[in-house]
Every structure is written in structure tokens, then in C-alpha cells.
C-alpha positions in Angstrom: 87.9 70.8 111.2 85.3 73.5 112.1 84.6 74.6 115.6 81.7 76.6 117.1 81.8 78.9 120.0 79.6 78.1 123.0 76.2 79.8 123.1 75.6 80.3 126.8 72.0 81.3 126.1 71.5 77.6 125.2 73.5 76.1 128.0 71.7 74.4 131.0 68.2 74.7 129.7 66.1 72.0 131.4 69.0 70.8 133.6 70.3 71.2 137.1 72.1 74.6 137.1 75.8 74.7 137.5 76.2 77.6 140.0 73.0 77.5 142.1 72.5 73.7 142.1 68.8 73.8 141.3 66.8 71.7 138.7 63.5 72.5 137.1 60.6 71.7 139.4 62.5 72.5 142.6 61.5 76.1 143.0 58.5 78.4 142.8 57.6 80.9 140.0 58.5 83.7 142.5 61.8 84.1 144.3 62.8 86.4 147.1 66.5 87.4 146.8 68.5 88.5 149.8 72.2 89.0 149.3 73.3 87.1 152.4 72.8 83.3 152.5 72.2 83.6 156.2 69.0 85.6 155.6 67.5 82.8 153.6 66.6 80.9 156.8 65.2 84.2 158.1 62.7 84.2 155.2 62.0 80.6 155.8 60.7 81.5 159.3 57.6 82.9 157.6 57.0 79.8 155.5 55.6 76.3 156.2 56.6 73.0 154.7 60.1 74.4 154.2 62.7 72.4 152.2 66.4 73.3 151.7 66.9 72.9 147.9 70.6 73.7 147.5 73.5 75.6 148.9 76.4 76.1 146.5 78.9 79.0 146.8 77.0 82.1 148.0 73.7 80.7 146.7 71.5 79.1 149.3 67.9 78.2 148.3 64.9 77.2 150.4 61.3 76.7 149.3 58.1 76.7 151.3 54.5 77.9 151.5 53.2 81.3 152.5 49.4 81.6 152.7 49.1 78.7 150.4 51.5 80.1 147.7 54.8 78.4 147.0 57.7 80.7 147.7 61.4 80.4 147.0 64.3 82.3 148.6 67.7 82.3 147.0 70.7 84.4 148.1 72.6 86.2 145.4 75.8 87.0 147.2 77.2 90.5 147.0 77.3 92.5 143.8 76.0 92.4 140.2 78.1 89.5 138.8 76.8 86.8 141.2 73.3 88.4 141.1 73.2 88.1 137.3 74.3 84.4 137.5 71.6 83.6 140.1 68.9 85.4 138.2 69.8 83.8 134.9 69.9 80.3 136.3 66.7 80.8 138.4 64.9 81.8 135.2 66.1 78.6 133.5 64.5 76.5 136.2 61.1 78.3 136.1 61.2 81.5 138.2 59.2 84.3 136.5 59.2 87.0 139.2 61.9 88.3 141.6 61.8 90.5 144.7 65.1 91.6 146.1 65.0 92.0 149.9 68.3 93.4 151.1 70.2 96.1 152.9 70.9 99.5 151.5 72.4 102.8 152.6 70.4 106.0 152.6 71.6 109.0 150.7 68.9 111.6 151.5 68.2 113.4 154.7 65.5 111.8 156.8 66.3 108.2 155.9 66.9 106.4 159.2 68.4 102.9 159.8 65.6 100.4 159.7 63.4 102.4 157.3 62.1 100.7 154.2 63.3 101.7 150.7 61.3 100.8 147.7 63.1 101.0 144.3 61.5 102.9 141.4 64.6 102.5 139.2 68.4 102.2 139.4 71.4 104.2 138.2 73.7 101.6 136.6 77.1 102.3 138.2 78.2 98.7 137.7 80.2 96.8 135.2 78.0 93.7 134.7 75.1 95.3 133.0 77.4 97.0 130.5 78.0 93.5 129.1 74.2 93.1 128.6 72.9 96.4 127.3 73.6 99.9 125.9 74.7 102.3 128.6 71.4 104.2 128.2 69.3 101.1 128.7 67.1 101.7 131.8 67.2 99.5 134.9 63.7 99.6 136.2 61.4 97.4 138.2 58.1 95.9 137.2 55.6 98.7 137.9 53.0 96.6 139.5 55.5 94.9 141.9 57.0 98.3 142.8 53.6 99.8 143.6 52.5 96.8 145.6 55.7 96.8 147.6 55.3 100.4 148.5 51.6 100.0 149.4 52.2 96.9 151.5 55.2 98.4 153.3 53.2 101.4 154.3 50.4 99.2 155.7 52.9 97.2 157.7 54.7 100.3 159.0 51.5 102.1 160.0 51.6 103.0 163.7 55.4 102.3 164.0 58.4 104.6 163.9 59.5 103.0 160.6 59.2 105.2 157.5 58.7 104.0 154.0 60.6 105.8 151.2 60.2 105.3 147.4 62.6 106.6 144.8 65.6 106.0 142.6 68.6 104.1 143.9 72.1 103.4 142.5 74.0 100.1 142.2 77.7 100.4 142.8 80.4 97.8 142.4 83.0 99.1 144.8 81.8 99.4 148.4 84.9 101.0 149.8 85.4 103.4 146.9 82.2 105.3 147.7 83.9 108.5 148.9 82.4 111.7 150.1 82.4 113.4 146.7 80.5 110.5 145.1 78.0 110.4 148.0 77.5 114.2 147.7 76.9 113.9 144.0 74.3 111.1 144.4 72.6 113.2 147.0 72.4 116.2 144.7 70.9 114.0 142.0 68.1 113.0 144.4 69.2 109.3 144.6 67.5 107.8 147.6 69.8 104.9 148.4 72.8 102.8 147.3 73.2 99.0 147.1 75.0 96.6 144.8 72.6 94.2 143.0 69.4 95.8 141.6 70.8 97.0 138.3 71.7 93.4 137.3 68.4 92.1 138.6 66.4 94.6 136.6 68.4 94.5 133.3 68.6 90.7 133.2 64.9 90.4 134.1 63.8 92.8 131.4 65.9 91.2 128.7 64.6 87.7 129.7 61.0 88.8 129.9 60.4 88.3 133.6 59.4 90.6 136.4 61.4 92.1 139.3 61.2 94.6 142.1 63.2 95.5 145.3 62.5 96.6 148.8 65.4 97.1 151.2 65.9 98.0 154.8 68.2 101.0 155.4 71.4 100.0 157.1 72.8 103.5 157.5 72.7 107.0 156.0 75.9 107.9 154.2 74.8 111.5 153.7 74.4 112.4 157.4 76.8 109.8 158.8 74.3 107.5 160.6 76.0 104.1 160.4 75.0 100.5 161.3 78.3 100.3 163.0 77.0 102.7 165.7 74.5 100.4 167.5 71.6 100.3 165.1 71.8 96.7 164.1 68.5 95.9 165.9 66.6 98.5 163.8 68.2 97.0 160.6 67.1 93.5 161.6 63.5 94.7 162.2 63.6 96.4 158.8 64.7 93.1 157.2 61.7 91.4 158.7 59.3 94.1 157.6 60.7 94.1 154.1 60.3 90.3 153.9 56.7 90.5 155.0 56.0 93.2 152.4 57.6 91.0 149.7 55.7 87.9 150.7 52.4 89.8 150.8 53.1 91.2 147.4 53.8 87.8 146.0 50.4 86.6 147.3 48.5 89.7 146.2 49.9 89.7 142.7 49.8 85.9 142.4 53.4 85.9 141.3 
């Protein structure tokens, strides 16, 4: 009796997805991706005709309209493993463009809590993408999305005390293992900020032939010791809102 190993590339096509609980037709072609499920309703505040599609595990999904364009928001949870699952399954139900809107810690002088951070590429310091691609495979956003996010963010931030920074970031797996030596090394390399999801988002998106970008709000600055635990949560919340607006405007401008 012969057996055949499961081909996960062929699993779930055209069906309701196992982890995120979504079926084809229930989402838009563009999805905003916060990490935290509680920020999905925050995105929904900018939408009309909002529907809650699903909430399974760390993955909450809501869909609505922004300036006439259908928009989906799905939370990825923390880290590359759950992000890769969410992106894979969203692609299977029809999403073709992703914009991550999250929190990230600054690593260069001058990055203040609440500032906006636009990703131009990611240092892959995670384990998930190693299962997908050669260690030298680049984790980079879609160029048009990245450029539009930066331009839109600067328009929104004009006349405020919020700065917009663009550059390379790093995706780490171990939040509490980011010690002073690692932070100093990243700073010397010119890495702008650190988060936990974009490397999986970019690599999976490239391999599957879809588009992705990221704009984050700075939660802290690990290089100079400015922390969100020191009374700057209001600035971070304002940064989240501005990053969401930049992502929504980009989705409309590029007709994602």
C-alpha cells in the first residue's frame, strides 16, 4: 500500500481557512495587518459598512469601505510564525496586497515614540523565513507601496511634531533576548528599527507573487532608552492612527 505526503501548497485552496476562519469572497484584495487583534477595531473606525468576518486564535478579521474601496484588516499575532500562517491563508482567499501597521522600536538617534517608520527592507533575524528561502534571499517590500507609504505619511505628519523615517529594519524572534550588545550592533549597521513580523510578510509575499509593505509607529527607542513604559503611550496611540491613515490612503491611491 503506497502513501503520499501531504502537499500543504495544495491544502485549503478555495475553502474556509483553518487558522484564520475566512472563506473566499469574505475579504478584500488588500489587507491591513496589525499584530494585536484589539487594533483591528481601531482600523474599523475609519471604515463604513463594517463586518466582523472571523476571530480565531490571534487572528481577528473585519472588512469595510474606505473612500469606496473595500478594505480588510486582519491581526497576525506576534512574530513570524503566526504572520506567515495569516499571510498564506489570506492569499488563498483572495488578498493580493498587504500593509503591516504595527509597533516598532527605534534603533537610531532621533527616533521618538509616536514617529512613523516606513520599511525599505528587513534583516531576517527570524527562524520562520529560513524554512522558506536561502539565508541570502532578500526580505523587501513592494517598491510602489513603500514609496507611497512614505509620501502619504509625510503629508499627514506635515505641521505636527511627528517625524517620518524610512530605512532598513530587523525582524527578531526573541523580544526579551534583545540585549545591549545586539542593539548596539544593529545601531552600527544603520538599522532604523526592530519589530517581529515583516521578514515573514515580505518573504512569503514575494514567493507567492503578491505585494507587501509596512509602516509602523515607534513605541520606544532602544538605543537611547526612551521607552513606552515611561508615559508615552498617548504618542504611540497617535502614531498608530496616523500609520493606519497612511496605509488606507496608499490602498486607495494605488488601487490595491
